[in-house]
C-alpha positions as CSV (number, residue, x, y, z in Angstrom):
1,M,128.6,120.4,77.6
2,P,129.7,117.0,78.8
3,S,128.9,113.9,76.6
4,G,125.4,112.6,77.2
5,S,124.1,115.8,78.6
6,I,120.5,116.9,78.8
7,I,119.7,119.6,76.2
8,N,115.9,120.0,76.9
9,A,113.8,119.1,79.9
10,L,110.2,119.9,80.5
11,I,106.9,118.6,81.9
12,R,104.0,118.7,79.4
13,C,100.5,118.7,80.7
14,T,97.3,118.7,78.5
15,R,94.1,119.8,80.2
16,Q,91.1,121.9,79.5
17,D,91.0,123.8,82.8
18,R,93.5,126.2,84.5
19,E,94.6,123.9,87.3
20,A,98.2,124.0,86.1
21,A,98.4,127.8,85.8
22,D,100.2,128.3,89.1
23,L,103.2,126.2,88.1
24,F,103.0,125.8,84.3
25,E,102.9,128.2,81.3
26,Q,100.1,127.7,78.8
27,V,101.8,127.5,75.4
28,R,98.7,126.5,73.3
29,S,95.4,127.5,74.7
30,D,93.5,125.9,71.8
31,L,95.0,122.5,72.7
32,G,95.1,123.0,76.5
33,L,98.8,122.5,76.4
34,W,100.8,123.6,79.5
35,V,104.6,123.3,79.9
36,L,106.9,123.6,82.9
37,E,110.5,124.1,81.8
38,M,112.9,122.3,84.1
39,D,116.2,124.0,85.1
40,Y,119.4,122.0,85.1
41,P,123.1,122.9,85.0
42,Q,123.9,123.4,81.3
43,D,127.5,122.4,81.8
44,G,126.8,119.6,84.3
45,T,127.1,115.9,83.8
46,Q,124.0,113.8,83.1
47,A,123.9,112.7,86.7
48,E,124.2,116.3,88.0
49,Q,121.4,117.5,85.6
50,I,119.1,114.6,86.6
51,A,119.8,115.3,90.3
52,E,118.7,119.0,89.8
53,I,115.6,117.9,88.0
54,C,114.8,115.5,90.8
55,R,115.3,118.3,93.3
56,Q,112.8,120.5,91.5
57,L,110.3,117.7,91.2
58,Q,110.6,117.0,94.9
59,L,110.1,120.7,95.8
60,N,106.8,120.7,93.8
61,L,105.8,117.1,94.5
62,L,102.5,117.9,96.2
63,R,101.3,120.1,93.4
64,L,102.6,117.8,90.6
65,R,100.7,114.9,92.2
66,T,97.4,116.7,91.9
67,L,97.8,117.5,88.2
68,H,97.7,113.8,87.2
69,E,93.9,113.7,87.6
70,G,92.3,115.5,84.7
71,S,95.3,115.6,82.4
72,A,95.0,113.9,79.0
73,D,98.8,113.9,78.6
74,Y,101.2,114.3,81.5
75,T,104.8,113.7,80.6
76,L,108.3,114.5,81.7
77,H,110.2,115.0,78.4
78,L,114.1,114.8,78.4
79,T,116.3,115.2,75.3
80,F,119.9,114.2,75.5
81,D,122.9,115.0,73.3
82,L,124.0,111.5,73.1
83,P,127.0,110.5,71.0
84,E,126.9,107.0,69.6
85,G,127.8,104.4,72.2
86,E,126.8,106.6,75.2
87,R,124.0,105.7,77.4
88,I,121.2,107.3,79.4
89,I,121.1,106.3,83.1
90,L,117.9,107.1,84.9
91,P,118.4,106.8,88.7
92,P,115.7,105.1,90.8
93,S,114.9,108.5,92.4
94,L,113.7,109.9,89.0
95,S,111.6,106.8,88.3
96,K,110.1,107.0,91.8
97,L,109.2,110.7,91.4
98,A,107.6,110.0,88.0
99,T,105.5,107.3,89.6
100,E,104.6,109.4,92.5
101,C,103.6,112.3,90.2
102,G,101.8,110.1,87.7
103,F,103.6,111.3,84.6
104,N,105.1,109.4,81.7
105,L,108.8,109.5,80.9
106,E,109.7,110.5,77.3
107,L,113.3,110.2,76.3
108,Y,114.9,111.4,73.1
109,A,118.5,111.2,72.0
110,T,120.2,113.4,69.4
111,R,123.8,113.6,68.3
112,D,125.9,116.7,68.8
113,G,123.1,119.0,69.8
114,D,121.2,118.4,66.6
115,G,117.8,118.6,68.1
């Protein structure tokens, strides 16, 4: 795994109906918590991983846009294995897709795959 790589990527959606059922997996029905795990190349660079996540978001853009309404929490969560001194670079394409879909961006950094 290259330095600065993504080690977890998902979209979290909290809602009390089943509108997300066609794309997301319900992981906590008592909380209305739905999760869509994002695929990305495990051994890819940070840029390659983000490009793949953007491709998936673009493929599902119409559906993802509709889920903003009625969601108490709608967030793209990314965790990076980030050694000290490394940086996270979010391209404008990811920021634009987050805005178009209406979800928050939540970024975490861990060291050496610790979390």
